[in-house]
N, C-alpha and C positions, 0 to 999 in steps of 0.2 A: 677288239680284234678276235677273230675266231681262233680257238686253240685247236691243234691237230686232233686231240681226242674227242672234241665236240662236233667235228665236221659232219660225221655221219648222222648224228641226231638232229642237226640243224635242218637237214633237208628231208627228214623222214616225212612222207606225205600224210596228210590228214585224210579222213574218210572222203572218198570221191575226188581226191586230188591226184594229179599225174605222178607216176613213180619214175625213178631213174634206175630201176633194176636192170639187170643185164639183158633181159629178153622182152622188155616192154618198150613201146614206142614213146619217147619223151614228147613233151609239148613242143610246138613250133618255137624255134629259137627266138628270144626277145632281146638279143644283145644289140641295142641301138646305139646311136651316137651318144645319147644321154647316159646310158649305163657305162659306156666306155669312158666318158668324161668322169663319171663317179669313181671309177677305178683309178683314173689318172689323178683325181683330187686326193684319193686315199693315199696314193704313192707320194704325192707332194707333202701331204700331212705327215706321213711316216718319216720322210727325209728331214723335214723341218723339226719334227719331234725328236729325232735322233740327235740333231745338233743342239736343240734347246735343252736336252736332258743332260748335257755335259756341263756340270757346275764349274765355275771359275775357282771356287774355294776348295783347296785340296781336302779340307776336313769334311766338307759337304760330299765330296766325291767318295771319301772313305765310308761315310755313313750310308750313302746310297748303295755302295757295293755290298756292305754288310747286310742291308735290308733286303737286297734282291735275291730271289730264289732262281734266277735265270741260270741255265747251264753255262759252263765256261766257254768263252769265245775263242774258237780255234783260229779265227782269221781277223785279228785286230786291224789288218790292212784293208779290209772290206767295209763297206757301209752296210751295217746290219739293219734290217727293216723291222725287226721286232725283238723285244727282250726275251721272248719265250719260244719263238719259232726260228728254226735254223735256216734263214734265208739272208744272203748277203749279195751285194752287187759290187762289181768293179766297173765303174762307168768309163774308165779309160780304155779298157780291153773289151767292154761290152759283154762281160760274163755275169751270169747269175749262178751262184753257188748255193746248193741246197743240201743240208745234212740229212742222213738217214741210215738205213741198215738193209742188209739182204734179208728179204722176207721169204723167198722161195728159190731153191736151188735145183729143183727138178719138177717137171709137170707142164701141162698145157697152160697157155696164157691168153688173157684178154687185155691185159695191161702190162706196161713195163714198170710204171711207178704210180703209187697211190699215196694219199695222206695216211699216216699211221691210224690204225683202228678202223679202216674202211674195208678195202677189197684185197687184203694181204694174201688171201688163199689163191689168188690168180694174178699176182703181181710179183715181179722180181724184186723190186725195191719198195720199201715203205719209208716215206720221208717225214721228217719232223716239222711239217709245215702244212698249212691249208693251201688248197689249189688257188684260192682267191689271191693269197699273198704272192704266190709264184707268178700269177698273171700280172699283178701289180709290178713285180720286179722286172718282168719282161718289158712292160711299158716304160719303166724307169730307165732302161738302157736303150730306149729308142725304137723298140719293135712294136708294130701295130698289128693286131689280129686280123685274120681274113674272115672266112665263114666256115661254120661246121658242116660236116657231111649232111646230105639230105637224101631221102629215099622216095619222096613223093613229088611228082608222079614217076620219077625214075632216079636211079642212083646218080648223084653228083658228088665227087670227092671233096673232102675238106680242102680249103685254100688258106693261104697265108704265107708269111716268110718262112723259109726252110730253117730248121733248128738242128744244130749238131749237139748231140748229147754225149758227154764224156764222163766216164766213171773213174773215181780216184779212191784208192784204199791202201792200207798198209798190210803187207803179207806176213806170213808166220815168221819170217826171218827179220822183220822190221823194216823192209824196204818199201818205199812208196811206189805204187804201181798205178798206171793209167791205161784205160782201154776205151775204145769206141763202144758205146752202149749197144750198137747194132750187133756187135760180135757176141753179145750175151743172149741173143735171140736166134733160134733156128727155125727155118721154114720146114714144116712137117712134110711137105711134098718133095722138096729138092734136097733136103739135108744140109743146105747151105745157110750161112748167116744172112740176116736181114741186110738188104742193100739200099733201101729207100730211107731218105731223111724224113723226120717228122716235120709237120707244119704247125705254126701257131694259129690254130683255128679260133680259139677264144671262148669256147663253151657258150653258155647262155644263162640268163637270169630267169627265174620263175617267181611269180608273186602268188602267195597263198591267198585265195579268195576269202578264207575264213577270218584272217586277221590283217591282211594287207602287207605282211612281211615279205621282203624280197630275199631270195636265196640264189647264190652262185652254184649252179648245178654240179660242177666238177668237184665241189667239196665233198660229194658223196663217194668219191673214189676215182673219178675219171680224169686223172691228171695227165698221164702220158699213156696213150692207148695203142694197142696193136690190133685190136678189133675196132671197127668203125662205130663211133657213138656221136650223136649230135650234141652230147654234153661234154665232149672232150676239150680240155685246154690244148693239148698237143695230140694230133691224130696223124695217121698215115694217109697220104693222098692216093692210096690204092685200095681196091675193093678187098675187104677182109671181114669175113662173117663173124658175128657174135654168137652164132648157133653152136651149142656144145658139140654137135655132130660134125661141124665143118670148120672147127678152129684151125687157123692157118699156121700158128706159131707156138713154139714151146721153148722152155729154158734150154740154152746150150750148156748143159750141166758140166761139161768138161772144162768150161771156161769161167764159170761163175764161182766166186768165193763161197765158202760155206755159210749157211744161215746164221743170222745175227752178226755177221761181220759189219762193223761200221763203215759206211761209204759216204762219198760226196758225189752229187750229181751236178755237173757243170753244163749249163745251157748257154749256147752262143749262136749267133747267126752263122749258118753254113756258108762256106765260100763257094 
């Protein structure tokens, strides 16, 4: 399983390969039924592994806990999909809960959330998870991706089930707070908060011709986007430029907790 810190390195292009940089055109999306099936199988394996990893012998359980370097589980009520990445699911509610922190509390945005160590300089939230695992978690709660945005021969918005993103954190007084993530994003033209829900577009896979390895492109940072990217896991179904001169959104700094505040990002189907 990809660790959050390694995700940027994994899709670093070799000489002559396409790049997922902010201003380069990515390769044509390759997310076929086969690759979706691969992620679904990954999800099933994770869930089965989580169950199998629970020993019946209390002594074995204690030994496993001592040997593990995984962070403390803040949600034992959720099915956690990895011992090292903070992604859990509530299958009854259909929620995906992802741990992270505030990475940016002021400035222009191309992303709302990215994996830690990727595009934190232009994302409100950095999550302690790979984009690939978040995609798998969305599949596990019954959501199927649509299609990423395309620009050739003309702009076609991303499609997929609408996703509501809710943020949860503890304030300075110790009170638990929740907010619609759209309220943390301000339209630079209107001064108002974002009103559009994200859609589960599903990103794309790219195969490195040099070694045949396959990479999930959103692991490079494009987890929850506010500028349109064909590599986005979640994208806005409205036209939003990725050009620095025409960025449409910025941090709603009066509403976002200070940098490094621990947060949880909750993804669920929008009503």
